[in-house]
N, CA, C and O atoms as CSV, one atom per row, in Angstrom:
chain,resi,resn,atom,element,x,y,z
A,1,UNK,N,N,12.781,9.093,-3.892
A,1,UNK,CA,C,12.533,7.726,-4.279
A,1,UNK,C,C,12.838,7.544,-5.764
A,1,UNK,O,O,13.398,6.521,-6.159
A,2,UNK,N,N,12.479,8.514,-6.577
A,2,UNK,CA,C,12.723,8.406,-8.017
A,2,UNK,C,C,14.220,8.228,-8.293
A,2,UNK,O,O,14.607,7.394,-9.111
A,3,UNK,N,N,15.047,9.003,-7.619
A,3,UNK,CA,C,16.495,8.908,-7.819
A,3,UNK,C,C,17.020,7.534,-7.427
A,3,UNK,O,O,17.831,6.946,-8.142
A,4,UNK,N,N,16.555,7.025,-6.289
A,4,UNK,CA,C,17.018,5.716,-5.813
A,4,UNK,C,C,16.618,4.608,-6.785
A,4,UNK,O,O,17.416,3.717,-7.077
A,5,UNK,N,N,15.382,4.663,-7.286
A,5,UNK,CA,C,14.918,3.645,-8.242
A,5,UNK,C,C,15.701,3.765,-9.542
A,5,UNK,O,O,16.107,2.754,-10.115
A,6,UNK,N,N,15.916,4.971,-10.007
A,6,UNK,CA,C,16.678,5.169,-11.245
A,6,UNK,C,C,18.090,4.601,-11.099
A,6,UNK,O,O,18.594,3.946,-12.012
A,7,UNK,N,N,18.723,4.848,-9.961
A,7,UNK,CA,C,20.071,4.321,-9.734
A,7,UNK,C,C,20.083,2.799,-9.722
A,7,UNK,O,O,20.928,2.176,-10.365
A,8,UNK,N,N,19.146,2.199,-8.992
A,8,UNK,CA,C,19.112,0.731,-8.893
A,8,UNK,C,C,18.760,0.069,-10.220
A,8,UNK,O,O,19.258,-1.013,-10.528
A,9,UNK,N,N,17.903,0.717,-11.006
A,9,UNK,CA,C,17.507,0.159,-12.299
A,9,UNK,C,C,18.478,0.552,-13.411
A,9,UNK,O,O,18.328,0.134,-14.559
A,10,UNK,N,N,19.465,1.354,-13.056
A,10,UNK,CA,C,20.452,1.840,-14.015
A,10,UNK,C,C,19.772,2.512,-15.214
A,10,UNK,O,O,20.041,2.194,-16.373
A,11,UNK,N,N,18.889,3.445,-14.886
A,11,UNK,CA,C,18.176,4.205,-15.907
A,11,UNK,C,C,18.125,5.668,-15.476
A,11,UNK,O,O,18.620,6.023,-14.407
A,12,UNK,N,N,17.534,6.502,-16.299
A,12,UNK,CA,C,17.436,7.918,-15.947
A,12,UNK,C,C,16.188,8.160,-15.088
A,12,UNK,O,O,15.276,7.334,-15.045
A,13,UNK,N,N,16.171,9.293,-14.417
A,13,UNK,CA,C,15.068,9.629,-13.509
A,13,UNK,C,C,13.734,9.745,-14.237
A,13,UNK,O,O,12.698,9.345,-13.706
A,14,UNK,N,N,13.758,10.286,-15.442
A,14,UNK,CA,C,12.518,10.462,-16.206
A,14,UNK,C,C,11.859,9.112,-16.488
A,14,UNK,O,O,10.643,8.976,-16.355
A,15,UNK,N,N,12.646,8.128,-16.871
A,15,UNK,CA,C,12.114,6.795,-17.146
A,15,UNK,C,C,11.613,6.140,-15.861
A,15,UNK,O,O,10.534,5.548,-15.841
A,16,UNK,N,N,12.388,6.244,-14.803
A,16,UNK,CA,C,11.985,5.660,-13.520
A,16,UNK,C,C,10.667,6.268,-13.045
A,16,UNK,O,O,9.781,5.553,-12.577
A,17,UNK,N,N,10.542,7.589,-13.167
A,17,UNK,CA,C,9.313,8.262,-12.743
A,17,UNK,C,C,8.124,7.818,-13.589
A,17,UNK,O,O,7.029,7.623,-13.063
A,18,UNK,N,N,8.328,7.659,-14.886
A,18,UNK,CA,C,7.248,7.234,-15.771
A,18,UNK,C,C,6.785,5.819,-15.431
A,18,UNK,O,O,5.585,5.546,-15.400
A,19,UNK,N,N,7.731,4.926,-15.178
A,19,UNK,CA,C,7.376,3.540,-14.864
A,19,UNK,C,C,6.670,3.451,-13.511
A,19,UNK,O,O,5.638,2.791,-13.393
A,20,UNK,N,N,7.218,4.110,-12.496
A,20,UNK,CA,C,6.568,4.081,-11.177
A,20,UNK,C,C,5.183,4.731,-11.245
A,20,UNK,O,O,4.229,4.222,-10.657
A,21,UNK,N,N,5.073,5.846,-11.955
A,21,UNK,CA,C,3.781,6.506,-12.099
A,21,UNK,C,C,2.761,5.604,-12.775
A,21,UNK,O,O,1.606,5.545,-12.355
A,22,UNK,N,N,3.185,4.899,-13.823
A,22,UNK,CA,C,2.282,3.985,-14.528
A,22,UNK,C,C,1.831,2.850,-13.604
A,22,UNK,O,O,0.660,2.472,-13.604
A,23,UNK,N,N,2.769,2.310,-12.818
A,23,UNK,CA,C,2.400,1.234,-11.885
A,23,UNK,C,C,1.371,1.722,-10.873
A,23,UNK,O,O,0.334,1.086,-10.686
A,24,UNK,N,N,1.652,2.847,-10.219
A,24,UNK,CA,C,0.734,3.330,-9.185
A,24,UNK,C,C,-0.600,3.777,-9.763
A,24,UNK,O,O,-1.631,3.599,-9.114
A,25,UNK,N,N,-0.616,4.351,-10.959
A,25,UNK,CA,C,-1.885,4.705,-11.604
A,25,UNK,C,C,-2.715,3.449,-11.864
A,25,UNK,O,O,-3.909,3.412,-11.567
A,26,UNK,N,N,-2.073,2.428,-12.417
A,26,UNK,CA,C,-2.764,1.160,-12.696
A,26,UNK,C,C,-3.268,0.528,-11.401
A,26,UNK,O,O,-4.419,0.098,-11.321
A,27,UNK,N,N,-2.410,0.472,-10.397
A,27,UNK,CA,C,-2.797,-0.139,-9.120
A,27,UNK,C,C,-3.987,0.587,-8.509
A,27,UNK,O,O,-4.925,-0.054,-8.035
A,28,UNK,N,N,-3.961,1.915,-8.515
A,28,UNK,CA,C,-5.058,2.698,-7.936
A,28,UNK,C,C,-6.367,2.456,-8.684
A,28,UNK,O,O,-7.420,2.314,-8.062
A,29,UNK,N,N,-6.308,2.408,-10.007
A,29,UNK,CA,C,-7.514,2.152,-10.799
A,29,UNK,C,C,-8.097,0.772,-10.490
A,29,UNK,O,O,-9.308,0.625,-10.324
A,30,UNK,N,N,-7.235,-0.227,-10.416
A,30,UNK,CA,C,-7.701,-1.583,-10.163
A,30,UNK,C,C,-8.286,-1.733,-8.766
A,30,UNK,O,O,-9.345,-2.336,-8.592
A,31,UNK,N,N,-7.604,-1.189,-7.782
A,31,UNK,CA,C,-8.081,-1.286,-6.398
A,31,UNK,C,C,-9.404,-0.537,-6.252
A,31,UNK,O,O,-10.317,-1.020,-5.583
A,32,UNK,N,N,-9.515,0.627,-6.867
A,32,UNK,CA,C,-10.757,1.399,-6.793
A,32,UNK,C,C,-11.922,0.616,-7.392
A,32,UNK,O,O,-13.054,0.733,-6.921
A,33,UNK,N,N,-11.656,-0.178,-8.423
A,33,UNK,CA,C,-12.723,-0.957,-9.062
A,33,UNK,C,C,-12.984,-2.287,-8.351
A,33,UNK,O,O,-13.807,-3.081,-8.806
A,34,UNK,N,N,-12.286,-2.531,-7.238
A,34,UNK,CA,C,-12.538,-3.741,-6.448
A,34,UNK,C,C,-11.592,-4.895,-6.718
A,34,UNK,O,O,-11.725,-5.959,-6.114
A,35,UNK,N,N,-10.649,-4.701,-7.606
A,35,UNK,CA,C,-9.678,-5.755,-7.920
A,35,UNK,C,C,-8.501,-5.705,-6.955
A,35,UNK,O,O,-8.257,-4.691,-6.301
A,36,UNK,N,N,-7.775,-6.819,-6.878
A,36,UNK,CA,C,-6.536,-6.864,-6.111
A,36,UNK,C,C,-5.369,-6.721,-7.079
A,36,UNK,O,O,-5.440,-7.173,-8.222
A,37,UNK,N,N,-4.306,-6.096,-6.619
A,37,UNK,CA,C,-3.100,-5.952,-7.430
A,37,UNK,C,C,-1.953,-6.567,-6.654
A,37,UNK,O,O,-1.603,-6.103,-5.569
A,38,UNK,N,N,-1.367,-7.620,-7.218
A,38,UNK,CA,C,-0.291,-8.336,-6.536
A,38,UNK,C,C,1.054,-8.040,-7.187
A,38,UNK,O,O,1.170,-7.989,-8.412
A,39,UNK,N,N,2.059,-7.849,-6.353
A,39,UNK,CA,C,3.441,-7.744,-6.803
A,39,UNK,C,C,4.160,-8.895,-6.117
A,39,UNK,O,O,4.440,-8.816,-4.921
A,40,UNK,N,N,4.467,-9.973,-6.854
A,40,UNK,CA,C,5.073,-11.156,-6.239
A,40,UNK,C,C,6.326,-10.793,-5.435
A,40,UNK,O,O,7.197,-10.060,-5.904
A,41,UNK,N,N,6.387,-11.321,-4.231
A,41,UNK,CA,C,7.521,-11.076,-3.353
A,41,UNK,C,C,7.394,-9.799,-2.533
A,41,UNK,O,O,8.157,-9.591,-1.589
A,42,UNK,N,N,6.441,-8.945,-2.883
A,42,UNK,CA,C,6.250,-7.689,-2.159
A,42,UNK,C,C,4.942,-7.693,-1.388
A,42,UNK,O,O,4.938,-7.569,-0.164
A,43,UNK,N,N,3.822,-7.838,-2.109
A,43,UNK,CA,C,2.534,-7.862,-1.433
A,43,UNK,C,C,1.386,-7.634,-2.381
A,43,UNK,O,O,1.568,-7.539,-3.595
A,44,UNK,N,N,0.186,-7.546,-1.804
A,44,UNK,CA,C,-1.033,-7.363,-2.575
A,44,UNK,C,C,-1.781,-6.139,-2.062
A,44,UNK,O,O,-2.044,-6.009,-0.867
A,45,UNK,N,N,-2.116,-5.251,-2.983
A,45,UNK,CA,C,-2.922,-4.078,-2.664
A,45,UNK,C,C,-4.386,-4.439,-2.877
A,45,UNK,O,O,-4.727,-5.080,-3.872
A,46,UNK,N,N,-5.256,-4.035,-1.951
A,46,UNK,CA,C,-6.690,-4.285,-2.085
A,46,UNK,C,C,-7.461,-3.222,-1.321
A,46,UNK,O,O,-6.885,-2.413,-0.595
A,47,UNK,N,N,-8.770,-3.242,-1.501
A,47,UNK,CA,C,-9.633,-2.289,-0.805
A,47,UNK,C,C,-10.118,-2.953,0.479
A,47,UNK,O,O,-10.628,-4.073,0.455
A,48,UNK,N,N,-9.957,-2.265,1.577
A,48,UNK,CA,C,-10.449,-2.753,2.866
A,48,UNK,C,C,-11.660,-1.946,3.287
A,48,UNK,O,O,-11.777,-0.766,2.957
A,49,UNK,N,N,-12.548,-2.577,4.006
A,49,UNK,CA,C,-13.736,-1.884,4.489
A,49,UNK,C,C,-13.868,-2.060,5.991
A,49,UNK,O,O,-13.632,-3.145,6.524
A,50,UNK,N,N,-14.242,-0.998,6.659
A,50,UNK,CA,C,-14.510,-1.035,8.088
A,50,UNK,C,C,-15.975,-0.708,8.284
A,50,UNK,O,O,-16.483,0.262,7.723
A,51,UNK,N,N,-16.637,-1.496,9.059
A,51,UNK,CA,C,-18.045,-1.253,9.329
A,51,UNK,C,C,-18.225,-0.095,10.296
A,51,UNK,O,O,-17.269,0.362,10.921
A,52,UNK,N,N,-19.470,0.376,10.411
A,52,UNK,CA,C,-19.732,1.446,11.379
A,52,UNK,C,C,-19.491,0.927,12.793
A,52,UNK,O,O,-19.685,-0.256,13.072
A,53,UNK,N,N,-19.072,1.811,13.667
A,53,UNK,CA,C,-18.779,1.383,15.037
A,53,UNK,C,C,-18.917,2.560,15.994
A,53,UNK,O,O,-19.019,3.716,15.585
A,54,UNK,N,N,-18.917,2.230,17.264
A,54,UNK,CA,C,-18.972,3.251,18.300
A,54,UNK,C,C,-17.562,3.536,18.781
A,54,UNK,O,O,-16.799,2.611,19.059
A,55,UNK,N,N,-17.218,4.791,18.880
A,55,UNK,CA,C,-15.916,5.198,19.388
A,55,UNK,C,C,-16.084,6.185,20.522
A,55,UNK,O,O,-17.200,6.460,20.962
A,56,UNK,N,N,-14.978,6.710,20.989
A,56,UNK,CA,C,-15.012,7.707,22.062
A,56,UNK,C,C,-14.210,8.932,21.654
A,56,UNK,O,O,-13.130,8.827,21.073
A,57,UNK,N,N,-14.759,10.086,21.969
A,57,UNK,CA,C,-14.040,11.331,21.781
A,57,UNK,C,C,-12.967,11.378,22.867
A,57,UNK,O,O,-13.307,11.396,24.050
A,58,UNK,N,N,-11.680,11.399,22.502
A,58,UNK,CA,C,-10.628,11.347,23.513
A,58,UNK,C,C,-10.586,12.567,24.438
A,58,UNK,O,O,-10.066,12.480,25.551
A,59,UNK,N,N,-11.126,13.695,23.987
A,59,UNK,CA,C,-11.112,14.892,24.827
A,59,UNK,C,C,-12.229,14.899,25.860
A,59,UNK,O,O,-12.047,15.355,26.988
A,60,UNK,N,N,-13.407,14.378,25.451
A,60,UNK,CA,C,-14.553,14.445,26.362
A,60,UNK,C,C,-14.969,13.095,26.913
A,60,UNK,O,O,-15.682,13.029,27.915
A,61,UNK,N,N,-14.536,12.017,26.273
A,61,UNK,CA,C,-14.949,10.681,26.682
A,61,UNK,C,C,-16.335,10.314,26.172
A,61,UNK,O,O,-16.818,9.210,26.422
A,62,UNK,N,N,-16.971,11.228,25.462
A,62,UNK,CA,C,-18.319,11.011,24.937
A,62,UNK,C,C,-18.314,9.939,23.845
A,62,UNK,O,O,-17.390,9.888,23.032
A,63,UNK,N,N,-19.343,9.082,23.822
A,63,UNK,CA,C,-19.498,8.085,22.763
A,63,UNK,C,C,-19.890,8.783,21.469
A,63,UNK,O,O,-20.713,9.698,21.460
A,64,UNK,N,N,-19.275,8.325,20.366
A,64,UNK,CA,C,-19.617,8.866,19.053
A,64,UNK,C,C,-19.798,7.715,18.083
A,64,UNK,O,O,-19.227,6.641,18.271
A,65,UNK,N,N,-20.583,7.936,17.058
A,65,UNK,CA,C,-20.770,6.936,16.021
A,65,UNK,C,C,-19.788,7.241,14.882
A,65,UNK,O,O,-19.734,8.358,14.369
A,66,UNK,N,N,-19.028,6.234,14.510
A,66,UNK,CA,C,-18.073,6.370,13.416
A,66,UNK,C,C,-18.680,5.671,12.205
A,66,UNK,O,O,-19.069,4.506,12.286
A,67,UNK,N,N,-18.761,6.382,11.086
A,67,UNK,CA,C,-19.357,5.831,9.869
A,67,UNK,C,C,-18.473,4.740,9.280
A,67,UNK,O,O,-17.285,4.646,9.590
A,68,UNK,N,N,-19.081,3.912,8.419
A,68,UNK,CA,C,-18.276,2.912,7.707
A,68,UNK,C,C,-17.295,3.649,6.804
A,68,UNK,O,O,-17.551,4.776,6.381
A,69,UNK,N,N,-16.165,3.000,6.513
A,69,UNK,CA,C,-15.158,3.646,5.678
A,69,UNK,C,C,-14.427,2.603,4.846
A,69,UNK,O,O,-14.464,1.408,5.138
A,70,UNK,N,N,-13.769,3.081,3.812
A,70,UNK,CA,C,-12.965,2.221,2.941
A,70,UNK,C,C,-11.545,2.767,2.917
A,70,UNK,O,O,-11.330,3.973,3.038
A,71,UNK,N,N,-10.586,1.874,2.760
A,71,UNK,CA,C,-9.199,2.304,2.648
A,71,UNK,C,C,-8.415,1.277,1.848
A,71,UNK,O,O,-8.816,0.119,1.738
A,72,UNK,N,N,-7.306,1.709,1.296
A,72,UNK,CA,C,-6.416,0.802,0.577
A,72,UNK,C,C,-5.560,0.091,1.609
A,72,UNK,O,O,-5.050,0.715,2.540
A,73,UNK,N,N,-5.404,-1.214,1.442
A,73,UNK,CA,C,-4.541,-1.942,2.356
A,73,UNK,C,C,-3.502,-2.727,1.569
A,73,UNK,O,O,-3.701,-3.061,0.401
A,74,UNK,N,N,-2.406,-3.009,2.227
A,74,UNK,CA,C,-1.331,-3.795,1.651
A,74,UNK,C,C,-1.136,-5.023,2.518
A,74,UNK,O,O,-0.819,-4.919,3.704
A,75,UNK,N,N,-1.328,-6.184,1.915
A,75,UNK,CA,C,-1.025,-7.445,2.595
A,75,UNK,C,C,0.373,-7.840,2.150
A,75,UNK,O,O,0.599,-8.138,0.977
A,76,UNK,N,N,1.293,-7.843,3.071
A,76,UNK,CA,C,2.698,-8.080,2.743
A,76,UNK,C,C,2.936,-9.548,2.417
A,76,UNK,O,O,2.447,-10.432,3.120
A,77,UNK,N,N,3.683,-9.804,1.357
A,77,UNK,CA,C,4.026,-11.169,0.948
A,77,UNK,C,C,5.057,-11.759,1.915
A,77,UNK,O,O,5.823,-11.031,2.546
A,78,UNK,N,N,5.059,-13.079,2.018
A,78,UNK,CA,C,5.955,-13.772,2.940
A,78,UNK,C,C,7.431,-13.401,2.747
A,78,UNK,O,O,8.118,-13.168,3.741
A,79,UNK,N,N,7.953,-13.335,1.503
A,79,UNK,CA,C,9.366,-12.964,1.359
A,79,UNK,C,C,9.676,-11.570,1.902
A,79,UNK,O,O,10.742,-11.348,2.475
A,80,UNK,N,N,8.752,-10.640,1.722
A,80,UNK,CA,C,8.965,-9.287,2.230
A,80,UNK,C,C,8.926,-9.285,3.757
A,80,UNK,O,O,9.753,-8.635,4.396
A,81,UNK,N,N,7.969,-10.008,4.346
A,81,UNK,CA,C,7.893,-10.105,5.807
A,81,UNK,C,C,9.185,-10.683,6.367
A,81,UNK,O,O,9.728,-10.184,7.352
A,82,UNK,N,N,9.668,-11.743,5.724
A,82,UNK,CA,C,10.902,-12.383,6.187
A,82,UNK,C,C,12.065,-11.403,6.126
A,82,UNK,O,O,12.871,-11.327,7.054
A,83,UNK,N,N,12.150,-10.664,5.044
A,83,UNK,CA,C,13.233,-9.703,4.889
A,83,UNK,C,C,13.130,-8.584,5.929
A,83,UNK,O,O,14.125,-8.207,6.547
A,84,UNK,N,N,11.914,-8.057,6.115
A,84,UNK,CA,C,11.724,-6.969,7.072
A,84,UNK,C,C,11.970,-7.407,8.509
A,84,UNK,O,O,12.585,-6.678,9.287
A,85,UNK,N,N,11.496,-8.583,8.858
A,85,UNK,CA,C,11.566,-9.037,10.246
A,85,UNK,C,C,12.751,-9.950,10.534
A,85,UNK,O,O,13.239,-10.015,11.662
A,86,UNK,N,N,13.208,-10.655,9.502
A,86,UNK,CA,C,14.270,-11.639,9.727
A,86,UNK,C,C,15.647,-11.168,9.375
A,86,UNK,O,O,16.634,-11.758,9.816
A,87,UNK,N,N,15.744,-10.103,8.579
A,87,UNK,CA,C,17.044,-9.532,8.284
A,87,UNK,C,C,17.760,-10.119,7.083
A,87,UNK,O,O,18.867,-9.675,6.777
A,88,UNK,N,N,17.178,-11.113,6.369
A,88,UNK,CA,C,17.877,-11.627,5.199
A,88,UNK,C,C,17.853,-10.570,4.102
A,88,UNK,O,O,16.972,-9.710,4.090
A,89,UNK,N,N,18.809,-10.627,3.186
A,89,UNK,CA,C,18.926,-9.600,2.167
A,89,UNK,C,C,17.833,-9.749,1.108
A,89,UNK,O,O,17.600,-10.843,0.595
A,90,UNK,N,N,17.173,-8.649,0.790
A,90,UNK,CA,C,16.128,-8.619,-0.236
A,90,UNK,C,C,16.781,-8.576,-1.605
A,90,UNK,O,O,17.701,-7.789,-1.829
A,91,UNK,N,N,16.326,-9.393,-2.504
A,91,UNK,CA,C,16.783,-9.489,-3.903
A,91,UNK,C,C,17.973,-8.652,-4.176
A,91,UNK,O,O,18.468,-8.631,-5.303
């Protein structure tokens, strides 16, 4: 991925890696603290929460209790959805 970004941005790999690393570090810090991070045209990163629930062990069929959990989610922006599903060229 670093090579592809460096090529598209017409920069060296070291710079591309530093910029991408800074973005993902910032995004992770913000999401962990409960903030949303939006990239216009791409999507919004946020923290999602799932409540506790009852599940089934697929091997035994036994009911099990699944604890609440948190995860990072990406809500895709409309232009990205259109590009992914509609086939128009992305920027």
